[in-house]
Structures are given as structure tokens and as C-alpha cells.
C-alpha positions in Angstrom: 62.9 12.1 -11.6 60.0 10.0 -12.9 62.5 8.0 -15.0 64.6 7.3 -11.8 61.4 6.1 -10.0 60.5 3.8 -12.8 64.1 2.3 -12.9 64.2 1.9 -9.1 60.7 0.0 -9.1 62.1 -2.3 -12.0 65.3 -3.2 -10.1 63.6 -3.4 -6.7 63.6 -7.3 -6.7 66.6 -8.2 -8.5 69.3 -5.6 -8.8 69.3 -4.6 -5.1 72.5 -2.5 -5.2 71.6 -0.7 -8.2 68.1 0.0 -6.7 69.7 1.2 -3.5 71.7 3.8 -5.3 68.8 5.0 -7.4 66.6 5.5 -4.3 69.1 7.5 -2.5 69.5 9.6 -5.7 65.7 10.1 -5.7 65.9 11.2 -2.2 68.4 13.9 -3.0 66.3 15.2 -5.9 63.0 14.9 -4.1 64.5 17.0 -1.1 65.8 19.7 -3.6 62.2 19.9 -5.0 60.6 20.0 -1.5 58.6 16.8 -2.2 58.4 15.5 1.3 56.1 12.5 0.4 58.5 11.2 -2.3 61.4 11.6 0.2 59.6 9.4 2.7 58.6 6.9 0.1 62.1 6.6 -1.3 63.6 6.1 2.2 60.9 3.5 3.0 62.0 1.5 -0.3 65.7 1.9 0.8 64.8 0.3 4.1 63.3 -2.6 2.4 66.3 -3.0 0.1 68.7 -2.8 3.0 66.9 -5.6 4.8 67.0 -7.8 1.7 70.7 -7.2 1.6 71.0 -8.2 5.2 71.8 -4.8 6.7 69.1 -5.1 9.3 70.5 -2.2 11.6 71.0 0.1 8.8 67.4 -0.6 7.9 66.0 -0.1 11.3 67.8 3.1 11.7 66.5 4.8 8.6 63.0 3.7 9.7 63.3 5.3 13.0 64.3 8.5 11.4 61.2 8.2 9.2 59.0 7.6 12.1 60.2 10.5 13.9 59.8 12.9 10.9 56.4 11.5 10.2 55.2 12.3 13.8 56.5 15.9 13.6 54.4 16.3 10.6 51.4 14.2 12.1 51.5 11.7 9.1 49.7 8.7 10.4 49.9 6.7 7.3 53.8 7.1 7.0 54.1 6.1 10.5 52.0 2.9 10.1 54.0 1.9 7.0 57.3 2.4 8.9 56.1 0.7 12.2 54.7 -2.3 10.1 58.0 -2.8 8.2 60.1 -2.5 11.2 58.1 -5.3 12.9 58.5 -7.5 9.7 62.3 -7.1 9.8 62.3 -7.8 13.6 60.2 -11.0 13.4 62.2 -12.5 10.6 65.3 -12.0 12.7 63.6 -13.6 15.7 63.3 -10.3 17.8 59.7 -11.0 18.7 59.7 -8.6 21.6 60.6 -5.5 19.4 58.1 -6.8 16.7 55.3 -7.0 19.1 56.0 -3.7 20.5 56.0 -1.9 17.2 52.9 -3.8 16.1 51.1 -2.6 19.2 51.9 0.9 18.2 50.7 0.3 14.8 47.5 -1.1 16.2 46.9 2.2 18.0 47.3 4.1 14.8 44.8 2.2 13.0 41.4 4.1 12.4 38.3 3.8 10.2 40.0 6.0 7.5 43.2 3.9 7.2 43.9 2.4 3.9 43.0 -1.3 3.8 46.4 -2.3 2.4 48.0 -1.0 5.7 45.4 -2.6 7.9 46.1 -5.9 6.0 49.9 -5.6 6.5 49.5 -5.2 10.3 47.2 -8.2 10.7 49.3 -10.2 8.2 52.6 -9.6 10.1 50.8 -10.4 13.4 50.0 -13.9 12.1 53.5 -14.4 10.9 55.0 -13.3 14.1 52.7 -15.6 16.2 53.5 -18.6 13.7 57.3 -18.1 14.3 56.6 -18.0 18.0 54.6 -21.2 17.6 51.4 -19.7 18.9 49.4 -21.2 16.2 46.0 -20.5 17.5 46.7 -16.8 17.6 48.2 -16.9 14.3 45.0 -18.5 12.7 43.0 -16.0 14.5 44.5 -13.1 12.5 44.5 -14.9 9.3 40.7 -15.8 9.8 40.0 -12.1 10.4 41.4 -11.2 7.2 39.7 -14.1 5.4 36.3 -13.7 6.9 35.8 -10.2 7.9 37.6 -8.5 5.0 37.0 -11.0 2.2 35.2 -8.4 0.0 38.1 -6.0 0.4 41.1 -8.6 -0.3 42.8 -8.4 -3.7 43.9 -11.7 -5.4 47.4 -11.3 -4.0 46.1 -10.7 -0.6 43.8 -13.7 -0.7 46.9 -15.8 -1.9 49.0 -14.7 1.0 46.3 -15.5 3.5 45.4 -18.8 2.1 49.2 -19.6 1.9 49.9 -18.6 5.4 47.0 -20.5 6.9 48.3 -23.6 4.9 51.7 -23.3 6.4 50.3 -22.8 10.0 48.4 -26.2 9.6 51.4 -27.8 8.0 53.5 -26.9 11.1 50.8 -28.7 13.1 50.9 -31.6 10.7 47.2 -31.2 9.7 47.8 -32.1 6.1 44.2 -32.3 5.2 43.7 -28.7 6.2 47.0 -27.6 4.6 46.0 -29.2 1.3 42.7 -27.4 1.5 44.4 -23.9 1.9 47.1 -24.6 -0.5 44.6 -25.4 -3.1 42.6 -22.2 -2.5 46.1 -20.3 -2.7 46.9 -22.1 -6.0 43.5 -20.9 -7.6 44.5 -17.3 -6.5 48.1 -17.6 -7.8 47.2 -18.6 -11.2 45.3 -15.3 -11.6 48.3 -13.4 -10.4 50.7 -14.4 -13.1 53.8 -14.3 -10.9 56.3 -17.1 -11.6 58.0 -16.9 -8.3 54.9 -17.2 -6.2 53.6 -20.0 -8.4 57.0 -21.8 -8.1 57.0 -21.6 -4.3 53.5 -22.7 -4.0 54.0 -25.7 -6.3 57.1 -26.6 -4.2 55.0 -26.4 -1.0 52.3 -28.6 -2.7 55.0 -31.2 -3.7 56.4 -31.2 -0.2 52.9 -31.6 1.2 51.8 -34.5 -0.8 55.2 -36.2 -0.3 54.5 -36.1 3.5 51.1 -37.7 2.8 53.0 -40.4 0.5 50.9 -39.3 -2.5 53.9 -39.7 -4.6 52.4 -39.1 -8.1 51.0 -35.8 -7.0 54.2 -35.0 -5.2 56.1 -35.8 -8.2 54.1 -33.5 -10.5 54.1 -30.4 -8.3 57.8 -30.7 -7.4 58.7 -31.1 -11.2 56.6 -28.0 -11.8 58.5 -26.2 -9.3 61.9 -27.2 -10.3 61.2 -26.1 -13.9 60.0 -22.8 -12.7 63.1 -22.1 -10.4 65.4 -23.3 -13.2 63.9 -20.6 -15.4 64.1 -18.1 -12.6 67.7 -19.1 -11.6 67.0 -19.5 -7.8 69.8 -22.2 -7.0 68.8 -22.5 -3.3 65.4 -23.6 -4.3 66.6 -25.8 -7.3 68.6 -27.7 -4.7 65.7 -28.1 -2.5 63.5 -29.5 -5.4 66.2 -32.2 -6.3 66.3 -33.3 -2.7 62.4 -33.7 -2.5 62.5 -35.6 -5.8 65.3 -37.8 -4.5 63.1 -38.4 -1.3 60.1 -39.3 -3.5 62.3 -41.9 -5.4 63.9 -43.2 -2.3 60.7 -44.0 -0.5 59.5 -45.9 -3.7 62.7 -47.9 -3.5 64.1 -46.4 -6.7 67.5 -46.0 -5.2 69.4 -45.3 -8.5 67.1 -42.4 -9.4 67.2 -41.1 -5.7 71.0 -41.3 -5.8 71.2 -39.1 -9.1 68.8 -36.3 -7.6 70.8 -36.2 -4.4 74.0 -35.9 -6.3 72.5 -32.9 -8.3 71.3 -31.4 -5.0 74.8 -31.9 -3.4 76.5 -30.2 -6.3 74.4 -27.1 -6.1 74.6 -26.9 -2.4 78.4 -27.0 -2.6 78.1 -24.1 -5.3 76.2 -21.8 -3.1 78.1 -22.9 0.0 75.1 -24.0 2.0 76.6 -26.1 4.7 73.1 -27.4 6.1 72.1 -28.2 2.7 75.5 -30.2 2.1 75.1 -32.0 5.3 71.4 -33.1 4.5 72.5 -34.4 1.0 75.5 -36.3 2.4 73.2 -38.1 4.8 70.6 -38.7 2.1 73.4 -40.2 -0.3 74.9 -42.2 2.6 71.3 -43.8 3.4 70.6 -44.3 -0.4 74.1 -45.9 -1.1 73.5 -48.3 2.1 70.1 -49.3 0.6 71.6 -49.9 -2.8 74.3 -52.0 -1.3 71.8 -54.1 0.5 69.6 -54.6 -2.5 72.6 -55.2 -5.0 75.0 -57.0 -2.6 77.6 -54.5 -4.1 80.8 -53.7 -2.3 81.3 -50.5 -4.1 78.0 -49.3 -2.9 79.1 -50.2 0.7 82.4 -48.2 0.2 80.4 -45.2 -1.2 78.1 -45.3 1.8 81.0 -45.4 4.3 82.6 -42.2 2.4 79.4 -40.4 2.6 79.0 -41.3 6.3 82.4 -40.0 7.1 82.0 -36.7 5.2 78.5 -36.5 6.9 79.8 -37.1 10.4 82.8 -34.6 10.2 80.4 -31.8 8.8 77.9 -32.7 11.5 80.3 -32.1 14.3 81.3 -28.8 13.1 77.6 -27.7 12.8 76.8 -29.1 16.1 78.2 -25.9 18.0 76.2 -23.6 15.8 73.1 -25.7 16.3 73.7 -25.5 20.0 73.9 -21.8 19.9 70.8 -21.5 17.9 68.9 -23.6 20.4 70.0 -21.3 23.3 69.0 -18.3 21.3 65.5 -20.0 20.7 65.2 -20.8 24.3 65.9 -17.2 25.2 63.5 -15.9 22.7 60.8 -18.3 23.9 61.3 -17.1 27.3 60.9 -13.4 26.1 57.8 -14.6 24.1 56.2 -16.0 27.3 56.8 -12.6 29.0 54.9 -11.0 26.1 51.7 -13.5 26.2 49.7 -11.1 28.2 50.5 -8.3 25.8 49.6 -10.5 22.9 46.4 -11.6 24.6 45.4 -8.0 25.0 46.3 -7.4 21.5 44.0 -10.1 20.4 41.2 -8.7 22.4 41.8 -5.2 21.0 41.8 -6.7 17.4 38.5 -8.6 18.1 37.0 -5.5 19.5 38.2 -3.7 16.4 36.7 -6.4 14.2 33.3 -6.1 16.2 33.3 -2.3 15.7 34.0 -2.8 12.0 31.0 -5.3 11.6 28.9 -2.7 13.6 30.0 0.0 11.4 29.3 -2.1 8.3 25.7 -2.7 9.4 25.4 1.0 10.2 26.4 1.7 6.7 24.0 -0.9 5.3 21.2 0.7 7.1 22.3 4.2 6.0 22.5 3.2 2.4 19.1 1.5 2.7 17.7 4.7 4.3 19.3 6.8 1.6 17.9 4.5 -1.1 14.5 4.9 0.2 15.0 8.8 0.6 16.1 8.8 -3.0 13.1 6.9 -4.0 10.8 9.3 -2.3 12.9 12.4 -3.6 12.4 10.9 -7.1 8.6 10.7 -6.7 8.5 14.1 -5.3 10.7 15.5 -8.0 8.4 13.9 -10.6 5.5 15.5 -9.3 7.2 18.8 -8.7 8.4 18.7 -12.4 4.8 17.8 -13.5 3.3 20.7 -11.5 6.0 23.1 -12.8 5.4 22.1 -16.4 1.5 22.5 -16.0 2.2 25.7 -14.0 4.7 27.0 -16.8 2.1 26.2 -19.4 -0.6 28.2 -17.5 2.0 30.9 -16.8 2.7 31.1 -20.4 -1.0 31.4 -21.5 -1.4 33.9 -18.6 1.6 36.0 -20.0 0.1 35.9 -23.5 -3.1 37.0 -22.3 -1.5 39.7 -20.2 0.7 40.8 -23.1 -2.3 41.0 -25.2 -4.2 43.0 -22.8 -1.2 45.4 -22.4 -1.0 45.7 -26.2 -4.7 46.6 -26.3 -4.1 49.1 -23.4 -1.2 50.6 -25.3 -3.2 50.7 -28.5 -6.2 52.4 -26.5 -3.5 54.9 -25.0 -2.0 55.6 -28.3 -5.4 56.0 -30.0 -6.6 58.4 -27.2 -3.4 60.4 -27.6 -4.0 60.5 -31.3 -7.5 61.6 -30.7 -6.5 64.2 -28.4 -3.7 65.5 -30.7 -6.1 65.6 -33.5 -8.5 67.5 -31.3 -5.8 69.9 -30.4 -4.7 70.4 -33.9 -8.3 71.1 -35.0 -8.6 73.4 -32.0 -5.4 75.2 -33.1 -6.5 75.4 -36.7 -9.9 76.5 -35.7 -9.0 79.1 -33.2 -5.2 79.9 -33.3 -5.0 80.1 -37.1 -8.5 81.3 -37.9 -8.4 84.1 -35.4 -5.6 86.0 -37.4 -7.1 85.3 -40.7 -10.4 86.9 -39.5 -8.4 89.8 -38.2 -6.7 90.1 -41.6 -10.1 89.9 -43.3 -11.4 92.7 -40.9 -8.4 94.8 -41.7 -9.0 94.5 -45.3 -12.6 95.8 -45.0 -11.3 98.7 -42.6 -8.7 99.5 -45.2 -11.2 100.6 -47.7 -13.2 102.6 -45.1 -9.9 104.5 -43.7 -8.8 105.2 -47.4 -12.3 106.6 -48.1 -12.1 108.9 -45.1 -8.5 109.6 -45.4 -7.4 108.3 -42.0 -3.8 107.5 -43.0 -2.4 107.3 -39.4 -5.0 104.5 -38.7 -4.0 102.9 -41.8 -0.4 102.8 -40.7 -1.2 101.6 -37.2 -3.4 98.9 -38.9 -0.5 97.8 -41.2 1.6 97.1 -38.2 -1.0 95.0 -36.6 -1.6 93.3 -40.0 2.1 92.5 -40.2 2.2 91.1 -36.6 -0.7 88.9 -37.4 0.7 87.7 -40.5 3.9 86.7 -38.7 1.7 84.8 -36.2 0.0 82.9 -39.2 3.2 82.1 -40.9 5.0 80.9 -37.7 1.9 78.7 -36.7 1.5 77.4 -40.2 5.3 76.4 -40.4 5.2 74.7 -37.0 2.0 72.8 -37.8 3.5 71.5 -41.1 6.8 70.5 -39.3 5.0 68.9 -36.6 2.5 66.9 -38.6 5.5 65.7 -40.8 7.5 64.5 -37.8 4.4 62.7 -36.3 3.8 60.9 -39.6 7.4 59.4 -39.8 8.1 61.4 -43.0 10.9 63.6 -41.7 14.4 62.2 -42.3 17.0 64.5 -41.0 19.8 65.4 -43.4 22.7 65.1 -41.1 25.8 67.0 -42.0 28.5 69.4 -40.7 27.0 72.8 -40.0 28.1 76.0 -38.2 26.3 76.9 -35.2 27.4 80.4 -35.2 25.9 81.0 -38.6 22.5 79.7 -37.6 22.4 81.7 -34.4 23.5 84.9 -36.2 20.8 84.4 -38.8 18.0 83.9 -36.1 19.4 87.0 -34.2 19.3 89.1 -37.5 15.6 87.7 -38.1 14.2 88.6 -34.7 16.1 91.8 -34.0 13.5 93.9 -35.5 10.7 92.2 -33.8 12.6 92.8 -30.4 13.2 96.5 -31.2 9.6 96.9 -32.1 8.4 95.5 -28.7 11.1 97.3 -26.8 13.0 94.1 -25.9 17.0 94.1 -25.8 18.0 90.9 -27.7 21.6 89.8 -27.1 23.9 87.2 -28.7 26.9 86.1 -26.9 30.1 86.0 -29.2 31.9 82.6 -28.8 34.2 80.6 -30.9 33.0 78.7 -33.8 31.2 75.4 -33.1 30.5 72.7 -35.6 27.5 70.5 -35.2 26.4 67.1 -36.7 22.9 67.8 -37.4 20.1 68.9 -39.9 20.4 72.7 -40.6 16.7 73.4 -41.1 15.9 71.5 -37.8 18.5 73.4 -35.8 17.3 76.7 -37.3 13.5 75.8 -36.4 14.5 75.1 -32.8 16.5 78.3 -32.3 13.6 80.5 -34.1 10.9 78.9 -31.8 12.9 79.4 -28.7 13.8 83.0 -29.4 10.3 83.8 -30.6 8.7 82.3 -27.4 11.2 84.2 -25.2 10.3 87.7 -27.0 6.6 86.7 -26.9 6.6 86.5 -23.0 9.1 89.3 -22.3 7.5 92.6 -21.5 8.9 96.0 -22.8 12.5 97.1 -21.3 13.1 93.3 -20.8 15.9 91.3 -22.2 16.4 88.1 -24.1 19.8 86.5 -24.2 21.2 83.8 -26.5 24.3 81.9 -25.2 26.1 78.8 -26.4 29.2 76.9 -25.5 30.9 73.8 -26.8 32.8 71.0 -25.2 34.6 67.9 -26.7 31.3 66.0 -27.2 28.4 68.4 -27.6 27.1 72.0 -28.0 24.7 73.6 -25.6 22.5 76.5 -26.7 20.5 78.7 -24.1 17.8 81.2 -24.6 17.4 83.2 -21.4 14.6 86.0 -20.9 13.5 88.3 -18.1 9.8 87.5 -18.9 6.7 86.1 -17.1 8.2 82.8 -16.1 6.4 79.5 -15.7 4.7 78.1 -12.6 6.4 74.8 -11.2 3.3 72.8 -11.8 3.3 73.5 -15.7 7.0 72.9 -16.2 6.5 68.9 -16.4 4.0 69.2 -19.3 5.5 72.1 -21.1 6.7 70.2 -24.0 3.5 68.2 -24.4 0.9 69.1 -27.0 -2.2 67.6 -25.1 -2.1 70.3 -22.2 -5.3 72.3 -22.1 -4.1 75.6 -20.7 -3.4 78.4 -23.3 -1.0 81.3 -22.5 -0.9 85.0 -23.8 2.1 86.9 -24.5 2.9 90.3 -23.0 1.1 91.9 -26.0 -1.7 89.5 -26.2 -0.1 87.0 -28.5 -1.7 83.7 -28.1 0.5 80.7 -27.5 -0.7 77.0 -28.5 2.6 75.3 -27.3 2.9 73.7 -30.7 6.6 75.4 -31.1 7.9 73.7 -28.1 6.5 70.4 -29.0 8.3 70.8 -32.4 11.5 71.5 -30.6 11.2 68.6 -28.4 10.6 66.3 -31.5 13.5 67.8 -33.3 15.9 67.4 -30.4 15.0 63.7 -30.0 15.4 63.1 -33.8 18.8 64.8 -33.7 20.0 62.6 -30.5 19.8 65.8 -28.3 18.1 67.0 -25.3 16.1 70.0 -24.4 15.3 71.5 -20.8 13.9 74.4 -19.0 14.5 76.3 -15.7 12.0 79.0 -14.7 11.1 81.3 -11.9 7.6 82.8 -12.1 7.8 86.5 -12.4 11.7 86.6 -13.0 12.1 84.7 -16.3 13.0 81.4 -17.9 15.9 79.7 -19.5 15.3 77.2 -22.4 18.4 75.0 -23.3 19.1 72.4 -25.8 22.2 70.2 -26.6 23.2 68.6 -29.9 26.2 66.4 -30.9 29.4 68.1 -32.1 30.8 67.3 -35.4 33.4 64.5 -35.6 35.1 62.4 -38.2 33.9 59.2 -36.6 30.2 60.4 -36.8 30.7 61.2 -40.5 32.3 57.9 -41.3 29.5 55.9 -39.2 26.8 57.8 -41.4 28.6 57.1 -44.8 28.8 53.3 -43.8 25.2 53.1 -42.8 24.3 54.8 -46.1 26.4 52.2 -47.9 24.8 49.4 -46.2 21.4 50.6 -46.9 22.1 51.1 -50.6 23.5 47.7 -50.7 20.3 46.2 -48.8 18.0 48.0 -51.3 
């Protein structure tokens, strides 16, 4: 479709029939594609081509359809274009009444947002119409509005048209000085356009103007330029006119032979294009030129030629008389219609003047608005500069404050960590001094009593003492293991050996380990039998967590109580729970149960002292193994300690192997 549009534009001024066919084809294709604007534009171009082909009625019919469709779609721009083209076609055909009516409608459609090219077309056609109506004052008024009020918006072509039209109005009034002034302005604009036809027309007008002023050298120069241009273009009608003007220039300077040659060339072209009025004019010129040559040369042959030309001229004149008479009657009728429209034209002029005044006022408002905007922008620039400067200084101060605050927080954190370390150290010393020393002192006392009981033969007391010594020894070993493990985790020296381990085996091992302890204390120890569960963890750490939780549960469960070990697995993790029917824990102590810095010390049901170190170790190991530990408890009823650890998967093993390779490569 784009190719069709380009071809139609190329043929628009020369190959009218082909351009008409292409435009109609574009309308069909655009309608199929639902491109309404392209349909309208192509029909608008089709109307112009029909007008150039002399099919005025078809062009007007097409434009009326276009106007109705544009009204239905409320498209003001398309209506303006159609009304302007209608008025242009009508004024070229001397239908001034219809032209004025359409221009009045177009005037009403104009608004501040109307593209300037459409506003120019309306005012320009108004000027052309009034010139044809011989209302020269009104015609000049519209051209002056364009020239003076819209000078900054006019393109070179529009300036050329305005100056050319003004010059033609002055030429009609025979004010040749003004005509020359505006033709020269048009000539300067036309040189920048680079359009041969426009330049040819202008140089022809310049030649005709200088001829009327009897400035023959200038007239000859410009007319010859026009002739050369029209010969290159191939416009025979205008070539004939140039020959006729050149003949008139020679005739006025008494160069009858030269004038005769130009008139003969003009007559030949007029006969080729069958322009009867041009033939009549050339016959008259040849008759006058031959008569003058006969008088000057006293030549009978020239007299004979003059009589022949006069006969032909008289015969053709009579045949054209009736046509001229009909045209004169038509002009009288049109003049009468024009007089009836004078009131409307005057009103239109007032409306145009009002619009021009409104436009001038609008321009002044725009100028004031731009000045105000400029002042505001200047003020805003100053304000923004100071705001930027203030923000820059403020940012620097904030940065310094932030640095100071971060240093303060760092110092505070260090103090907290230091206090925590001191508290932990004190707690460890307390555990070592009391919890560890106390059983050792008891063992020492047992050794002293052993000798005494052996000496007295008190073997039953020795047996009871051995049981107590065994219990104290277990406490010392458990406490020592927990101390070593906790200290190792706090120093960062404990690296878990993650591997695939069987949770069932570890729980069975812990169950077997603590079953004698439970039986000795009179507590029922149960282990739920469940499916095998594979963990991704450190075996020793898991064993330590399980032993500590079972040991704590037995410690705080009285005789005839029960400790139950449960576990279950899902797709991602395993959950182990150690439940007891022991003493339970107060709610306010649950939050700090896994913290080593708590001050309270608890005693088991048989007087076993608890430092809380075992739970701290459980918490540390769960964190290291990416697990969690929690507790639920009701005082007097019992507690349930639960921890979760990741299940084994091939992905976890592959990730561990990859990290090991990366660490080896980095080292």
C-alpha cells in the first residue's frame, strides 16, 4: 500500500488518469484494512484530480460524501479540508455564492488548535474569491492578515503565494509599482523553492508587468526566461502566450518583422492546441503587424497579407461573439448574486478581524506566560541549587553521624559480647567450681569411708556407697563431656562431619545406654519403633543431643514416671521428641532455658544438680547442623523437648562435595 501511495503522489500533477486509478485502489485497500484516515485522504486527493480533469460535479459529490462521514466521526480537520477544497473548485467555476457559503462554514470550524496550513488555505481562498468578484479591498485584507499577522508561521511556498496573489490584485487595479514590489518579493521566495513551473509563471507575470510599464529590456529578459522554462516543461498554452508577449514587445519598438515571426509561432501553437481565443488574438496581431509593415515598406504583398489576416479575424470574431455575449450575461448574473452576498462577506470580514485580534491577544498572553515561566524557572533553578547544596552538606553530616553511630553500635555490641563472654566465663568457673568439684569431693569422701567400712566389715554400706559413687561418676563424666563440647563449639574449632547417618541406630544406642539408669531410678523408658530415617548430619553431634535430652528427662522424672522417645520423618526433615512426666518448667523460664547465663539452678528428683550446660550444647549443635530445637512444658505434668534435622538427599551430598572441591581448589 505504501508503494501505491508513493506512485499516486508522483503522478498527482502529470498523469492524472493513472493517479485517479491508483487513489481509488488505495481507497479499496485502506477500507479492507480499516484505515479510515487513509481512506479519507485518498478520496480527498481523488476529488482534486477530478477537478483538474474538469469533472467538477463528480469532485463536489465525492467531497460532500467525505464531509458527511467526517461529521459522523466528529473529525473537524477532515471537514475543514473538504469545505476548503469545495470552495476552491466553486470559485474557479464562478460559483461565488456556494464558495462563500462553504468558506463561512469553514470559518466556524476554525479553532486555536487548527493546523496553520488549513487556516492559510481558508484565508487564501477567501482572497482569491474576492479578487475574482473584483472586491479588491477585501481580497487585499485577507492577504495582509496572512502576510502581517502570520508571517512567522508562513513557509517559503506560502509566502510566495501571498506575495504573488497580492501582486495580481494590484495588477488588476493597474497599480504597477505595487505589483512590481510584490512580484519581486515573490521572486525571492520562489528562488528558494526550486519549482520550475512556479518560477516560469512568475517570470511570465514579471515580463507582462514590465511590458505594461513599457520597460522593454526587462520585459524581454523575463519573458524569454519564462519561454525557456515552459519549453522545457512542455506547456504549449503558456509557450503561445510567451510568443505573443515577445511579439508585442517587438511591435511596440517598431520591429515589425521580429514581431511578425513571434506572432506566427504563437498562431501555430494556438491552432495545435485548438484555443480559439488565442487564434483570434494572434490573427488580430498579425493583421496589425502586416498593416504597419505595409505602411513602412510601401509593400503591396504586406497589404495583401494584412487583408487576409483581417478577413480570418473578422470571421472568427463573429463566431465567438455569441459565446462572449453568453459569458457576459453569466458574469452579470454572478455579479448580481455577489451583491446579495456583500453583507455576508462584510460579516465574514469582521469575524476574521475578530479572530485576528483574538489571535494577537492570545500571542500576547503566550508571551507573558513564557516570560512568567522563564522567571519561575530561574527562581526554581536558584532554589534547586541551594536545595542541592543543603542536601550535599546535610548528606555529609548524615554520613558522619552514621559513621559515628555505627562506631557507637560496634562499641556497644563489643561491650555486650564482652559482658556475655565474662558472664559465660564466670558461669563456667562456677560450674567447674561447684558442679564439677562437688562430685569429685564426694568421690574423695567415699574413698576415705571405704577404708573405714572395710575395716569394720560394713559390706552393705560399701555396696550402697558404690552405687552413689557410680552415680557421681556418671555426673562428672557427663558434665566434663558437655564442658569440652561447649567450649569447642564456642571457640569455633568444631567442624561438623556431615554424612549420611541412620537415626534409628543412634536412638537405639542411646536407649540401650540409658535403660539401666531408668530402671535403677524406677522410670519407664520407651522408644517408638518407626521406619528407618536417614539424616544428613554429624553422628557425634546427633548422639550428644539425644543423650542430653534423654538424660535431662530422666533426671527430672520421679519414680514410676515415664520417658518416651518418638521420631517421625517427612520429605525434608526428621523430628525427634523426648517427652517426660516429670516436674515440668515454669512459663517464665522457658524463654531462657537454652541460655547459659541464667542464674537459677535446678535439682532433679533424686537431688541431681543441673547446670543447664547440656541444653546449651543441644542448642549450639542444632544451629550448626541447620536444625531447630524447641520445648513445650506444663509445670507438674511434664515436658517435651523436640529437635529437627535435615534428611539425607543426593542433592545435599552433591552440594557438600562441590563445596569441598572449591575449598580444595582455593587452598
